[in-house]
C-alpha positions in Angstrom: -7.4 16.6 -0.6 -9.2 16.7 -4.0 -11.2 13.8 -5.3 -12.3 13.5 -8.9 -15.8 12.4 -9.7 -16.3 8.8 -10.6 -14.8 8.4 -14.1 -17.8 6.8 -15.8 -21.0 8.8 -16.0 -24.4 8.6 -17.5 -23.9 11.0 -20.3 -27.7 11.5 -20.8 -28.3 12.7 -17.2 -24.8 13.5 -15.9 -25.4 11.3 -12.9 -22.8 8.8 -11.6 -23.3 5.4 -13.3 -23.6 3.5 -10.0 -27.1 4.8 -9.7 -28.2 2.6 -12.6 -27.7 -1.1 -13.6 -24.3 -1.9 -14.9 -22.9 -4.5 -17.3 -20.4 -7.0 -16.0 -17.7 -5.4 -18.1 -18.3 -1.9 -16.7 -18.5 -3.2 -13.1 -15.2 -5.1 -13.5 -13.5 -2.0 -14.8 -13.9 -0.2 -11.5 -13.3 -3.0 -8.9 -9.6 -2.7 -9.2 -6.6 -2.6 -11.5 -6.0 -6.3 -11.6 -9.7 -7.3 -11.1 -10.4 -6.4 -14.7 -9.0 -9.8 -15.6 -11.9 -11.6 -14.0 -13.9 -13.4 -16.7 -17.7 -14.1 -16.4 -18.6 -17.7 -15.5 -20.2 -20.0 -18.1 -23.4 -20.6 -16.3 -26.2 -18.0 -15.9 -26.7 -18.5 -12.1 -23.0 -18.2 -11.4 -22.7 -15.2 -13.8 -25.6 -13.5 -11.9 -24.0 -14.1 -8.5 -20.6 -12.7 -9.8 -22.1 -9.6 -11.3 -24.3 -8.9 -8.3 -21.3 -9.4 -5.9 -19.0 -7.2 -8.0 -21.7 -4.4 -8.2 -22.2 -4.5 -4.5 -18.4 -4.3 -3.9 -18.1 -1.4 -6.3 -20.9 0.5 -4.6 -19.4 0.0 -1.1 -16.0 1.1 -2.4 -17.6 4.3 -3.8 -19.1 5.0 -0.4 -15.7 4.7 1.2 -14.1 7.1 -1.3 -16.7 9.7 0.0 -15.9 8.9 3.6 -12.2 9.3 2.9 -12.9 12.7 1.3 -14.7 13.8 4.5 -11.9 12.6 6.8 -9.0 14.3 5.0 -8.0 17.9 5.7 -8.7 20.3 2.9 -6.0 21.2 0.3 -3.9 18.2 1.5 -0.8 17.3 -0.4 0.0 13.6 -0.7 3.3 12.0 -1.9 3.3 8.3 -2.3 6.9 7.1 -1.5 6.5 3.5 -2.9 4.8 2.4 -6.1 5.6 0.0 -8.9 4.9 -0.1 -12.7 5.5 -3.1 -14.8 4.9 -6.9 -14.6 6.1 -9.1 -11.7 7.0 -12.7 -12.1 4.3 -13.3 -9.4 1.7 -12.1 -11.9 1.0 -8.7 -10.4 0.8 -5.8 -12.9 1.2 -2.1 -12.3 -0.4 -0.1 -15.1 0.7 3.5 -15.9 -2.8 4.8 -16.7 -4.3 3.1 -13.6 -1.7 4.7 -11.3 -2.1 8.1 -12.9 -5.9 7.9 -12.6 -5.6 6.9 -9.0 -3.3 9.8 -8.3 -5.7 12.3 -9.8 -8.7 10.8 -8.1 -7.1 10.8 -4.6 -5.2 14.0 -4.9 -1.7 12.4 -4.9 0.7 14.9 -6.4 3.8 12.7 -6.8 5.0 9.1 -6.4 8.4 7.4 -6.2 8.2 4.7 -8.8 10.2 1.7 -9.9 9.9 -1.5 -11.8 8.7 -4.9 -10.4 10.6 -8.2 -10.4 10.2 -8.3 -14.1 10.4 -11.4 -16.4 13.1 -9.5 -18.4 15.0 -8.5 -15.3 18.3 -9.8 -16.6 20.7 -8.3 -17.1 20.5 -6.0 -14.0 16.9 -4.7 -14.5 18.1 -2.7 -17.4 14.9 -3.1 -19.5 12.7 -2.4 -16.5 14.7 0.6 -15.4 14.5 2.1 -19.0 10.7 1.7 -18.8 10.7 3.5 -15.4 12.6 6.4 -16.9 10.2 6.5 -19.8 7.1 6.4 -17.5 8.6 9.2 -15.5 9.2 11.4 -18.5 5.7 10.7 -19.8 4.2 11.7 -16.4 5.6 15.3 -16.6 7.1 15.1 -13.1 4.4 13.2 -11.3 6.4 10.0 -11.2 9.9 10.1 -9.7 12.0 7.2 -11.1 14.1 4.9 -8.9 16.7 2.5 -10.4 16.2 -1.1 -9.3 19.4 -3.1 -8.8 20.5 -6.7 -8.8 23.7 -7.1 -6.7 24.8 -9.9 -9.0 24.7 -7.9 -12.2 26.8 -4.8 -12.3 24.8 -2.8 -9.9 27.1 0.3 -9.8 27.3 0.5 -13.6 23.5 0.3 -13.8 22.9 2.7 -11.0 25.3 5.2 -12.5 23.8 4.8 -15.9 20.2 5.5 -14.7 21.1 8.3 -12.3 22.9 10.0 -15.2 19.6 9.6 -17.2 17.5 11.1 -14.5 16.7 8.5 -11.8 16.3 10.1 -8.4 16.7 7.1 -6.1 17.7 3.4 -5.7 15.5 0.4 -5.0 16.9 -2.7 -3.3 14.9 -5.9 -2.6 16.9 -8.5 -0.6 14.2 -11.1 -0.6 13.5 -11.0 -4.4 17.2 -10.7 -5.4 18.3 -13.2 -2.7 21.0 -11.3 -0.8 21.6 -10.6 2.8 22.3 -7.2 4.4 25.9 -8.1 5.4 26.8 -8.4 1.7 29.8 -6.2 0.9 28.4 -5.4 -2.5 26.0 -3.0 -0.7 28.8 -0.7 0.5 29.5 0.9 -2.9 25.8 1.3 -3.5 25.3 3.2 -0.2 28.5 5.2 -1.0 27.1 6.2 -4.4 23.7 7.1 -3.0 25.4 9.5 -0.5 27.7 11.0 -3.2 24.8 11.6 -5.6 22.4 12.7 -2.7 19.7 10.2 -3.7 17.7 8.0 -1.3 17.8 4.2 -1.1 14.4 2.4 -0.6 15.0 -1.1 0.7 12.4 -3.9 1.2 11.9 -4.4 4.9 8.7 -6.6 4.9 7.9 -10.3 4.9 10.3 -13.0 3.9 13.4 -11.7 5.5 15.6 -12.8 8.4 16.5 -10.2 11.1 18.2 -7.3 9.2 18.6 -4.6 11.7 22.2 -5.1 12.9 23.6 -5.1 9.3 21.5 -2.3 8.1 22.4 -0.1 11.1 26.1 -0.7 10.3 25.5 0.4 6.7 23.8 3.6 7.8 26.5 4.4 10.4 29.2 3.7 7.8 27.5 5.9 5.1 25.6 8.6 6.9 25.1 10.8 3.8 22.9 8.1 2.2 19.2 8.7 3.1 17.3 5.5 3.6 13.7 4.5 3.4 12.8 1.1 5.0 9.8 -0.2 3.2 6.7 -1.8 4.8 7.4 -0.1 8.2 10.3 -2.5 8.7 8.0 -5.2 10.0 10.6 -7.9 9.3 12.6 -6.6 12.2 10.6 -3.6 13.5 11.7 -3.4 17.1 15.4 -3.9 16.4 15.3 -1.5 13.4 13.6 1.1 15.5 16.1 0.6 18.3 19.1 1.1 15.9 17.7 3.6 13.5 15.1 5.5 15.5 16.1 9.1 16.1 18.6 9.1 13.2 18.0 12.0 10.8 17.8 10.7 7.2 16.3 7.3 8.0 12.6 6.8 7.2 10.0 4.0 7.4 7.2 3.8 4.9 3.6 3.0 5.7 2.9 0.3 3.1 1.6 -2.4 5.4 -1.8 -4.2 5.5 -2.2 -4.2 9.3 -3.1 -1.0 11.1 -1.6 -2.7 14.2 1.8 -2.6 12.5 1.6 1.2 12.0 0.4 1.8 15.5 3.5 -0.3 16.6 5.7 1.9 14.4 4.5 5.2 15.7 5.3 4.2 19.3 8.9 3.5 18.2 10.0 6.3 15.9 9.1 10.0 15.6 6.7 11.3 12.9 9.6 12.9 11.0 10.8 9.4 10.2 7.6 8.2 8.6 6.6 8.6 4.9 3.3 7.6 3.4 3.4 4.8 0.8 0.9 2.5 -0.9 3.0 -0.2 -2.6 0.8 0.1 -5.6 -0.3 -2.3 -7.3 -0.1 -4.5 -4.2 -1.6 -1.8 -2.0 -4.8 -0.1 -3.2 -7.0 2.8 -2.4 -8.9 3.9 -0.4 -7.5 1.5 2.2 -3.9 2.6 1.9 -4.7 6.2 2.6 -7.3 5.4 5.2 -5.0 3.2 7.3 -2.3 5.7 7.2 -4.5 8.6 8.3 -6.5 6.8 11.0 -3.4 5.3 12.6 -1.5 8.5 12.6 -4.4 10.3 14.4 -4.9 7.5 16.8 -1.2 7.6 17.6 -1.6 11.3 18.6 0.1 13.0 15.7 -0.9 16.7 15.2 -2.4 17.8 12.0 1.0 19.3 10.9 2.7 16.0 11.7 0.0 14.1 9.7 0.7 16.4 6.8 4.4 15.7 7.1 3.8 11.9 7.0 1.5 12.2 4.0 3.8 14.5 2.0 6.2 16.8 3.8 8.8 14.3 4.7 8.9 12.8 1.3 9.0 16.2 -0.4 12.1 17.1 1.6 13.8 13.8 0.5 12.9 14.4 -3.1 14.3 17.9 -2.9 17.6 16.7 -1.5 17.1 18.8 1.6 19.0 18.2 4.8 16.8 15.8 6.9 15.2 17.1 10.1 16.2 15.8 13.5 13.4 13.4 14.6 11.3 14.2 17.6 10.1 11.7 20.2 7.8 8.9 19.2 4.0 9.8 19.7 2.4 6.4 19.8 0.8 4.4 22.6 2.4 1.6 24.6 -0.9 -0.1 25.4 -3.7 -0.4 22.8 -7.3 -0.8 24.0 -10.5 -1.1 22.1 -14.2 -2.1 22.6 -14.6 -5.8 22.8 -16.8 -6.1 19.8 -14.1 -4.6 17.6 -11.5 -6.8 19.1 -13.7 -9.8 18.2 -14.2 -8.5 14.6 -10.4 -8.0 14.2 -9.7 -11.5 15.5 -12.1 -13.1 13.0 -10.9 -11.1 10.1 -7.3 -12.1 10.9 -8.5 -15.7 10.7 -10.3 -15.1 7.5 -7.5 -13.5 5.6 -5.2 -16.6 5.2 -8.2 -18.6 4.1 -9.1 -16.1 1.5 -5.5 -15.7 0.2 -5.2 -19.5 -0.2 -8.6 -19.4 -2.0 -10.3 -21.7 0.4 -14.1 -21.5 1.2 -15.0 -20.1 4.6 -16.0 -23.5 6.0 -15.2 -22.3 9.5 -17.6 -19.5 9.1 -15.2 -16.8 10.5 -16.7 -14.0 8.3 -20.1 -14.9 9.6 -18.8 -14.6 13.2 -17.4 -11.2 12.3 -20.7 -10.2 10.9 -22.5 -11.4 14.0 -20.2 -9.3 16.2 -21.4 -6.2 14.4 -24.8 -6.6 16.1 -23.3 -5.7 19.5 -24.3 -2.0 19.7 -23.8 -1.7 23.5 -20.5 0.2 23.0 -22.0 3.3 21.4 -20.3 2.8 18.0 -23.4 2.0 16.0 -22.2 3.9 12.9 -18.8 2.2 12.7 -20.3 -1.3 13.3 -22.8 -0.6 10.5 -19.9 0.4 8.2 -18.1 -2.8 9.0 -21.3 -4.8 8.4 -21.8 -3.2 4.9 -18.2 -4.1 3.9 -18.4 -7.7 5.2 -21.7 -8.3 3.5 -20.0 -7.2 0.2 -17.0 -9.4 1.0 -19.1 -12.4 1.9 -21.0 -12.1 -1.5 -17.7 -11.9 -3.3 -16.1 -14.8 -1.5 -19.1 -17.0 -2.2 -18.8 -16.1 -5.9 -15.1 -16.9 -6.0 -14.6 -19.3 -9.0 -13.5 -22.7 -8.0 -11.6 -23.3 -11.2 -10.5 -21.3 -14.2 -7.6 -19.0 -15.0 -5.3 -18.5 -11.9 -4.9 -14.7 -12.6 -8.7 -14.3 -12.7 -9.1 -16.1 -9.4 -6.3 -14.0 -7.8 -7.9 -10.8 -9.1 -11.2 -11.8 -7.6 -9.5 -12.7 -4.3 -7.8 -9.3 -4.2 -11.0 -7.4 -4.8 -12.6 -9.4 -1.9 -9.7 -8.7 0.4 -10.0 -5.0 -0.2 -13.4 -5.0 1.5 -12.2 -7.1 4.4 -9.1 -4.9 4.8 -11.3 -1.7 5.0 -13.5 -3.5 7.6 -10.4 -4.4 9.7 -9.0 -0.8 9.5 -12.3 0.5 11.0 -12.3 -2.2 13.6 -8.8 -1.6 14.8 -8.8 2.2 14.6 -12.2 2.7 16.4 -11.5 3.1 20.1 -13.6 3.4 23.2 
């Protein structure tokens, strides 16, 4: 795995700029793709707290980039099976230059890429699909375009048009486009995917009713169509794994927040059925790669199997190769961890919904998680100190969260805070006795 040096440097001395004081603008530019929207507060004290919190968050993030560099095998290929570019109606933005910079920094060779639920999605995502094709051409092969479809707006015509223009896959989102998996309009899409030998990536995360029975029927009816179930199929994981586990040509991507979900997936399907994915811009680095790597190793995957999850399986899909027969699942039925880490995970799980709804931590759950890091009796001093550094940064960011102002700015600040809490939770869950 090849990491680039931090992109902004002190040109006078050649040293990374995090070794010297930073302006608010330069700090904001590195906290995250959507955090650059955060505006400075009007009042000097609030401005100081914000800049100090952002600087601390950026420094902690830089340290985790280095830790990830050490953890990953050398010369590792990475293929991200699930990214977006464009603007979603929920306000999230995926920026071409930001995605490419992240790929270069973290050694990601290729990405599957498609548009978001765009404001100009009518008719049939045509404008967004055209932008995806243009982004792919601009990338010189780094971005593999998928055509996004709306079942209500000529999906076969749009799919055929884009596949003829170079699209290499199909994206379906039943929650966003409000359809169920028993919709007969899906049948010709699966048939087309099989005939054109391109994969279908379908949303399998939050906001869905049980989907397994209908999706299994589609897969059985159209066995030539390769399928990627996004977000580890957490909407209906056990039933999906029961119906699709062991089927060659069906895959689950790793774009989830919870490491527990990935540990749950590995105990249900073989590693040949798992592909790494970030869900950029919703998923961010280094947490996305860290959770995928640590859970794979904790589940008992070999180094070769880890490499297949991170790139090999997706490379074979992209090449149109015959899928391999899955092996037996490798995960654990019973998960155990030191009590201090279980307490930290519990408190961080309580903190997350408070943060996402932009409420202050009146309960003090982040403080309770911090207090739990003082328990050094389990022999994991280094990991507890890592969690403590992350949570101190998150605490400062949370306290600096603006109570009013532009909603996009507040959401960007919230996401930057969550990234630190997310990293801390990954360490807590994936550190075992």
